[in-house]
C-alpha positions, 0 to 999 in steps of 0.5 A: 527492509530497503531494496539495495542497489545490488537487489535492484540490479538483480531484479532488472537482470531477472526481468530482462532474462524473463523477457528474453532480452538483456539489452538496456536500450530495449527496456530501460532501467527506469521502465523496469523500476516503474513496473517493479514499484507498481508490483510492490504496491499491488503486493502490499495492498492486495497481499496485505504483507505489510501490516501494523496496528495502532491505537488512538484516543477518541475525543468527544464531538470530534468527527474526523481523525488523521490517519498515517500517510502510509496507510493503504487500508484499514482492516478493522476498527474497535471502539470501546472494546467492540469491533465496528461494522464495515462501511464501504466507500459508497456508504461513507460518501452518503454520511452526513458529517456536516 
């Protein structure tokens, strides 16, 4: 769902009201837009609002796979019908994939 121009104007107005100042010179549209964008990213990442599942085929002897560019995190991986164990980022860095 895309944010329309009217939605953005309303959000800017609400931010300025919350700050107690409706003057565009004090807080620019660009600054508000930046912070709204950062808030949206946090909500998407931490609130896990936008989710989708995907299926990919594995290939023998292939170690790396491309994930979609809009992927923020992977919540679960199943292989051969079984849920794979969690590996944190530090463990991934220590894997020998040469």
